[in-house]
N, C-alpha and C positions, 0 to 999 in steps of 0.2 A: 188602517195603517199604511196600506200600499198607496193611497192617494195623498198622504201627507209628505211634504218635502223633508228630506233628511236635514236636520238643523246643523249637522257637522259640516256638510258640503254647501249649504245654502248661504250665499253672500247677502249681507244686509243691503237693502234697496238703496240706501244713501251712499254706499261705498262704490267708487268707480274702480275700474280695472287698474288704472294707474295708481290709485291710492293703495289698493291691495298689493300691487307689485312693489311699491316703495316700502311697505311694511314687511315684506317677505325677506327673511334673512338670506335665503339662497339667491334671490335676485340682487340684493345688496352686495353679496359676495362676488357675484358675476360682474356687476358693474365696477366694483373695485378692481377686479382682475383685468377687466378691459382697460380701465384707466391706467393701471400699472403697465400693461402691454404697450399702450400708446406712449407713455413716458419713456419706456425702454427703447421704442422705435425712434423717438426723438433724440435720445442720448446716442444711439448708434449712428444716426444720421449726422449728428454734430461731430462725432469721432471720425467718421469717414471724411467729412469735409475738412477737418483739421489735418488728417493724414494726407489728403490730396494736396493741401497747401504746403505741407512739409516736403512732399515729393517734388513739387515744383521748385521750392526754394533750394532743395538739395541738388536738383539738376542744374539750376542756374549757378549755384556756387561751384559745382563741379566743372561746368564749362568755363567759368572765369578762372578757376584754379588751373585748368588744363592750358589756358591761353598764356599763363605766366611762365 
């Protein structure tokens, strides 16, 4: 019995590590979390860009208003 591999932990020979990872719910959850994090970073970047454009517009409008 000590020489036989434990069937619970032994992977099928045709299964690749990538295939096992794709079928693992924990790996799928981590991948989804990483994708959500990237989407959030993209959203924050867009918001920061919009805010900086608004600040430039505000300063331009203020300088024009101050000249009048």
